[in-house]
C-alpha positions, 0 to 999 in steps of 0.5 A: 531467490527473491520473492515479489511482495507488494506495498499499496501506494495511495495517491490523493492527487494534487501536491500531497505526498503519496501515502503507503498502507502501514496496518490493515488490522484496523478500521480505517486502514492506517496510512504512513508517509514513510515507505520504509514503514509500509506493510509488505504483503502478498498480492491477494492481501494487497489487492483487498487493501487497495479495493477497501480504500479506493474512492474518487479522491484516493487512487491506490496502486500496487508497487512490487518489492523484491524481498529475500536473498 
């Protein structure tokens, strides 16, 4: 049975590559361009992280990921 977890993808607009949340235990939140290093988290934690980095230039998006066997 697979569980659904989430990564937070952040699009800064323009031609820049999207970034993913890597760590949330620091201020500011640490970001990475490598999706494999992205933090996989529960829905409520992902929503909190997305709200904390949302502003006019950053557009966070929750991306579902299937984990488990």
